[in-house]
Residue, then its C-alpha position, 0 to 999 in steps of 0.5 A: m260538334a265544337s268544330i262547327i261552333s268554332g267555325n261559326a263563331i270566327l264566321f260572326l266575328a268576320v262579320a262584325l268587322i266587316l259591319q264595324g268597318i262599313d259603319a266607321d267609314s260610314n260615319r266618316r263619310r257622308e252624303i246629304e242631297i241638298k233639297g229645295g232652292p235654290d240650286s247653285v249654292v250652297w251655304v254652311v256656318q262656321l263658329s269656332d274658339l267657343h272656350f266654354s269655362v265655368h270661370h266665364p258663364d257669359r260665353a255659353r248663356d250668350f251662346e245659347n241666346f243667340v246661336g240657336s235663333v239666328l241659326s234658325y233662319i240662316n238654315p246652313s246645310l252645315v255647321l263647323i265648330t273648329g276647335d277649342l270648344t272648352g276652356s279659358d284662353e291662356i294668354w300667357m301662352w301667347a307671350f313670344f308673339d306679344f313682346g315677351n309678356i308685356r301685354v300679358f302681364e298688364e292683362l293679368s293684373k286686371n284679373p283678381a285671381v292673379s293677386s292670390l298665388g295659392k287659390v288655383a281652381d279645378g282645370k283652367s284656372k282663372d289665372l289663366l295659368t293653370m291649362k288641363q281639362d275639367e269635365n264640368e266645362w265639357m258638360e256644359y257644352r253638351n247640354v248648351m249644344e242641346e239646347v241651340v241644336r232645339k232652337s234652330g230646329l235643325d238635324k244635330s249631324i249636320f253639326y261637326d265640332l273638332r278638337g283644338n288645343h285647349d280640348n287636349f290640355g293634359m290628355p295623356s291618350v285619345g279615349g284615357l280618363f281625360d279625353f272628355f271630347s270622346n264623350y260629350s262633342l257633337n263629333a263624338q255622339a254622331g260616330r264620327s271617332r277619326n282624326v279625318n272626316s268628309v261629308t259631301l253636299q250634293t246638288e244637281e250642278r255640283s258636289h261641295l266636299f268638307v274635309g274636317i281635321d284634327t290634327t292636335m298631339a296623340v300626347g296632350l301636353r299641358g299649355p304652353t308647350n301645346l300650341f301647334g297642330h301636328p299632323t301624322d304621315e298617316l293622317l295627311a294620307d286619310l286627308d289626301t284619300e277623302l279628297s280625291q274621293w270624287d276625282a273618278d266621278q266625272t259628272k259633277q264638278v266637284t267645289k273641295i274645302s276643308f276646315g281645322h284648327f290651327p293655321l298652317s303658319f302654326s301646323a307643323a311638317s310630319e314625320s316624313g316632312r310633308t305638310l298639310k299645305d302640299i297636299f292642301l296644293k295637291h288638290s287645289i281646294s277652294a278654301y282651309l277654314c281655321g280658327h286658334l289665334h282669335t283676333r287679338f292679332g287683327k281681323n285680316l288673318k287670311r293668307h293666300h297660298q301657292s305653290g312653293n315652300s319658303l318660311f316667309q310670306l310677306n303679304m297676303h298673297q303671293i305674286s299672281p300667275k301671268n301665264f294661263s295660255d296652254g290650259l292644260q295645267p291647273f294653277q295649285e293655289f288655295w285661301e287660308w281664311e282664319m276666322g274670330d273667336w267666339r270667345k271675346s268677339r262673339a264671331m260667326r261666319v256664314v260660307a256659300i259657295d256659287r256655282g263653285h267660288v267661294s264667298f263668306i261674311d263675319i258677322d259680330l253677335k257681341s251686341g245681340a242677334k242680329k236680323t238681317i244677314i247678306l252675304p252678297t256671293f256675285p261679283l266676288d270680292s277682289r281682295l279674296m278671290w281666286t286669282s287663276s282660276l278667274l283670270r284664266e276664264y277672263e283671258q281665253q274668253s271662256l265666260n260662263p253667262s249663267y255665273y256673270m249676267t246677275v248680281r247676286a247676293l244671299v238673305f238671311s231675317s227673321s222678319p219677312i225682306v221686302s226689297v233688296v237693292a244693289r249699288v255699284y259705286d265708281s271712284k275713278p271720280g275720285r268720289l264714290v258715285v252710283v253708277m248702277e242701282a237696281t231691285m233685285t228678286k228672289l228666286g226660288g219657290v215657296s220650298s226654297r232653303g234659303a233667299l237668293y236674290a239676283v238682278p240682272w246686268n251687262f257684266k262688260a261695262f265693269e271690266d277694268r284694269s283697276p281691281v278697286r275701281y268699282w264697289l258693291q253694296i246691298e240692302a235689304t229693308d224688311i217688313r217692319g222698316r228696318s233697313t240693312l247694308t252691307e259693307m262696301r267690297p270692290f269686285s274685278i270681273n276680269g279676274v284682277r286682284s287687288f293686294l291687300s297687305w298685313t299690319w306686322k301682327e298679322f303677318m307675325v301670326m300668318g305669314c310666319q312659318w313657325s315650325g321651321l322658323y324655331f331652331p334658326i331663330l335659337w341657334f342665331f341668338v345661341g351663336c351671337f351669345l358665345f360670339i359675344l362671350l367668346i370673342p374677347v377670348a381672341l382678341c386678348s389670346l391672340s392679338k397683343k393690342k391691349y383694348t382699353l378706354q385710354n387706346l380708344s381716345a388715342d386711336k378712335r376706330l370701330r374694331d377698338a371699340l368694339g374690343w374695348v367693350l367685349t373685353e371689359l365683361y371678360k376682365l370680370r372673369s367670374v361673371w363671364v365665366g357664369f354666362l358662359g356656363y348658362m349658355f352650356y347649361l341650356v344647350l346641353f341639359p333639362w330646363l324644367y321638370g314639371r307636370l305635363f298632364t291633368d291627373g296622376d303623376g306624368r311629370g317630365y323634363m324639357t330641353y330645347r329639343g322638347w318634352v321627355v317623359k314616361h306616358p303615365d298610361i303604357g309605361k313607355k318614355l316618349e322623347y321630344i315631344g311638344f316640339p317645335d311647341i316648346m319655342v314659347v317658352v324656349i325663344p322668350h327666355l332667350v330674347f328677352v332674358v337671357f340676351p339683354s342680361l348679357l348686354a346689360a352686364i356688358g353696359l354695367t362693365v363699361e360704364k364703370e371703366m368710363y367711371r373710372v377714367k373719369l375719376l382720375v381726370v378730373s382728380g388730376k391723379k394717375e391710375d396708381d394712386y387709387r391703387g392702395q390707401l390715401p394718404g392725408q389731402n389726397a385721400r378726403q380729396a378724392c372722396k369728396t370727387l368720389k361723392l360728387h360723380t357718384r350721384s351723377r352715375w345716371i348710365r349706371k342708373l338706367f342700366v341697374a334699371v334695365c336689369l330690373v325690367i328684366l328680372f322682372k319677366h324673368f320672375k312673371s314668366c316663371r311664376a306662369l310656368v310654376k302655375a302650368y306645370e305646378m314645379n318647385p322652383l327649387l326643386h324642379f328648375p333652379i338654375y333656370c330660375l336663380s341662375i339670371p337674376f344671380l348673375l345680374a346681382y352679382a354684375i352690379y355689385k363687382t360694377n359698383s366701386v370703381t377699385s373692385 
């Protein structure tokens, strides 16, 4: 009898596990049948970087007031919220990309909370420096989203949200005490607990696969050293599986889109060296939608990816493919489209897929909910189109008449639309001339889920080698007489791409693969530092020649000038040894001892390779986590503090020697006359000369001012670290904090007098 009961128990457990696995898989994968016209197009809405904060209630209030009503008339098939759901946006984290905190200090100085060092709010503080979880913000997020779902009239299950780096600040582990995302997020409420989740929008013509990925740290450190996405090999394998789930089905074509929080430029490689880009290229997804960067670096944060790995991409586009004559192997490419933030820009994006081709429009809701939104879906913007596929179609003359024969646009409005007009402008005459103006008609019946307008045209008349010759603009007028115009966008029928350049800031954040650049930048500056310090040792040891200002005056050669400049600091041996020892300290020893998690001990130490900490839950020592995220501390300290300090110290020693020689020339004395006591009249004359020229040492004053700027920068960075990781400068990072001020102060003191 006991054996029967035991056997039944085992069978019941097995069935339960199987059902649990099926349920988990169904939550991870979902299919939605799109009903109602138009069948040829689907559209979704993306929002990102909401940053709901107890210190900024306007963000949640505006989201609740505007987003629900806009979603009600857009009626998207999905709503994607790509991370950073809560928390103040930490400005200090971006110091490396804003000239070493200059902009940071300006913004912090405007914040009244900065003036009170002792007042730190719970969670992410108002001064933006203490970055950990606050449950009140998560409760606000949950309540606001419930209200938005109610106002929009949409099914709550079509809302997909992702965890951003802010959403796991100070979170020791998923499912732990401070993992509020698992309690309050929409994904958690829908049972979507995996790091990779997919949903397929099915129409009669095509499958539209959307795959969301959570690449945040498994162990969430406090900011600022929590900046990068960290995909694991397991996550990449899951992503590969999800993107290939419809490959065996030949009955429908598939359009694939992935969405996540981190741009690829801020995504690290996995343990095996694979990257998200490798998986996206393998499956030739149409687009990767992300957030994270806000609009602080520009509104043109988009990147076209092709095969090949490099640390830099100089412009938005890579070199166009030239030969598609074989038509056998599809060219691997995809678009990465970062979008603006809700936090400051109040941005919303509508993404449409029309017969497999993707387009989007970004909407600014700072002035309130828009009454009418227009998204042209064909012809495509020549700046943001899939180059290879359109070029192949054109060169092989395989044009799809159903795709090319009409100009199409989605029109969303809170009021009935009475007319939609399409205009095409020709820029060849040197000014914009209207060459086509036609009224568009609505497709679909009364049961249509959206308003797709179209008008026939002779597309062959607009084939041109220039991708910016023809421009499209759509105008819609509602029943109240309100007119809405789209921005004019260039288009290219024959697949010729318009070239679009980044600004230098856009290149910095989108064109550089920072996870791969960290070590090259680090070792370059360390190498330069050691080169400057050790060259004088070699010159003094291996060469019999003396590198002095007098010798340089007699033999003016660049090599002698560099030798003299570098040996001057070496003569001030105590400062030289101090800089050399400090550099070896930074390479060999811990920099900081900080508190890494929201609560509890969790104090670890940081080296240039990452953090080492004992996990508070499992008791296991974790080594070198937060890599390469720690570059936002390491690189600014080397580039904006340590290296300039060395150059300033060299400048002070060089100025001292120049001043000493000048005094000798002016007073007519030999060098030995200033060694020891100067008798009588000579002493008085020398003192007058010294006072006269001390007042005019403007070069020294300039270098002292530079030292003060460096110290100010260093003080602000140390203060930010103190707040971020709850440290005492004298206990937890005294060498990091005090060495540079001491070395600069000592260098200023030792170079003050010509007789020292």
